[in-house]
N, C-alpha and C positions, 0 to 999 in steps of 0.2 A: 283173371280173378283179383290179382293184386291191384289192378287199376280200379276195380270196384271199391276195394277197401280205401284206397287213396281218395276216391271221390266222396265216399261216406265221411271220411275224416275231415275233408275240406268243408263239407256242408256243416258238420257238427262244430268245427272251429269257427266258422262264420257265424253260426247261430249263437255260440257262446260269447263271441266278441261283441255282438250287437245287443245282447240282452244283459240284464243285471245278474244273470245266473252265474257268471264267472266268479262271483264273490264266494262261492262254495269252497274255493281253494283256501280261503283265509279263515273259514270257520264262521263267518257271519256275512250278512248282506251289507253292501256298501252304503245303503241308505240308513242303516242303524247308526245312532249316535254312540260314541264311546262311553262306557260306564264310568262312574266316579272312581272306581278302583283302578281302571286303566289310566285315567288322567293322573291319579296320584302316583301310579307306577312310572309314567312318563316323566312326571316332575321329579321324582326321586332319582331316576336315571340321569336326568339333566343336571341335577345337583351333584351327583357323583362324578359326572364328567367334568363339571366346573372345578370341583375339588381336586380331581386328578391333574387338570391343567395347572391349577394353582401350585400344587405340590411339585409338579415338573418344573415350573418356572422358578420356584423357590430353590429346588435342587440345582438348577443351572446357575442361579445367582451365587449360591454357596460354593459351587465348584469354581466359579470365576474368582470369587474372593480368595479361596484357598490357593488357586493357581497364582494369583497376583502376590499373595504372601510368600509363596515358595520362590517366585521370581525375585522378590525383594530380598529374601534371605540369601539366595544364591548370589545376587549382585553384591550384597553387603559382604558375604564371605569372600567373594572374589576380590573386592576392594581391600579387605583386611589382609588377605593373603598377599596381594600386590604390595601393600604398604609395608608388611612385615618383610617381604623379600627385598624391597628397596632399603628398608632400615638395616637389614642384615648386610646387604651389599654395601651401604654407606659405612657401617661399622667396620666391615672388612677393609674398606678403602681407608678409613680413618686409622685403623690399627696398622695397616701397611705404611701409611704416611708417617705415623708416629715412629715406627721401626726404622724407616728410612732416615728420618730426622735424627734419631738417636745415633744411628750409624754415622751420619755426617758430623754430629757433635763429637763422637768418639774419634773420628778420623781427624777432625780439626784439632782436638786436644792432643792427639798423638803427634801431629805435625808441630804443634807448639812446644811440646816437651822435647 
C-alpha cells in the first residue's frame, strides 16, 4: 500500500514540475507580471539595503579613524613618558654629578687648608 502512495506522489510531482501549476506555492502564476506595488517594494528594499551597506562602511571607516587616533595618542603618551623618564634620569645623573663635584671641591679645599 505504501508503494502505491509513493507511486501516486511521484506522478503528481512529475506533473507539477512539468506544468506551470507549481506557481500555486507562491500565490500567483509564474506568467503574471509583477504589479507596480511589488516593483516599488523591491526598489524600496534595494534602497534600504544600499543604505545599510553605506552605513556599515561609514561605521567601519569611523572605527578605523578612532583606532588610528587611539594608537597615535598611545604612541605619543609612550614617547612623552619615555622622554620624561630620560629627563628624570638625566636630572638624577646631573644632580649626582653635581654632588660628586662639590665633594671633590670640598676635599680639594680641605687638602689645601
